[in-house]
N, C-alpha and C positions, 0 to 999 in steps of 0.2 A: 455481720449484716445488719441494718435495722429493719422494722416493719414497713418503713416506706419505700423500700427497695421495689422494683419491679417484681412480679411474682415469677417470672423466668429466672431472676437472678436469686432466688432464695434456695437454700440447701433443700429444704423440705419439698418446695415444689419440684426440684431436680431428681430427688430420691422417688417422689411418686411418679415421674414421666418414666423413670428406668423400669420400675415394676409394671406400669401400664404396658411400656412398649414390650418388654420381656414376656407378659401374659398374651398379649397379642401375637407375638412370635410364636410361642407353644401354641396357641388356638390354631392360627393358620399353619403351622406345621401338622398338626394332627388332622385339619380338615384336607389337607393334600393326601391323606390314604383314603377319604370316602369320595374322590373325583376319579372318573374314568380319565385316563389319561391316553393319548394317540401319540407315541413317540416315533421320533424319525431315526434316532440311534438307540442302540442298546443301552448305553450310559444313562439315557434320559429316564429310564424306567427305575432307578434308584431313587429309594424313598428321600425326599427332601433334596432332590437333585438341583432344581431351582435356588433354593437358598444357600446351598454351599457354593454353587456356581457364582451366584451374584457377589457371594462374600469373597472368594479367591479373586474374582475379577478385581473387586474394589481394592484389594490388598496388593494386587500386582501394578494397578493403575497408581498406587500411592509411593510404591517403591520406584516405579519409572519415573514418577515425577520428582521424587527424592534425588534420583541420579541426574535428571536434565537439570536441577536447580544447583546442584554441585558443579556441573560442567558449564553452564552459563552466566554463574555467579560473577559479579563485578566489585571490586573494592567499594567501599563506602565512599571513598571521596573520587569517586569515577567522574563526576560532572564537575569537579573543582572543590577544595576545602571550603571556601567562605561563600560559596553561592555565587560568587562574581562568574562571568563568562570569559574573563580573561585567560 
């Protein structure tokens, strides 16, 4: 890539964002220990429950989306080979 590429496309910017987001995740995870929580269920009292629950929820949604995509997929020429409506 060239220096004229947008800053989000540069490998150095992407690496920097990974470090920033990882540091932010660590700071927020440690801040979780200093906050008084009022849990409705016992499992919510586990350290970092919100982070783990969010990660697992997103993972399950991606898996469900992949399965739905495989079930609902149509062939590439579903609407016609050459773009004609005949």
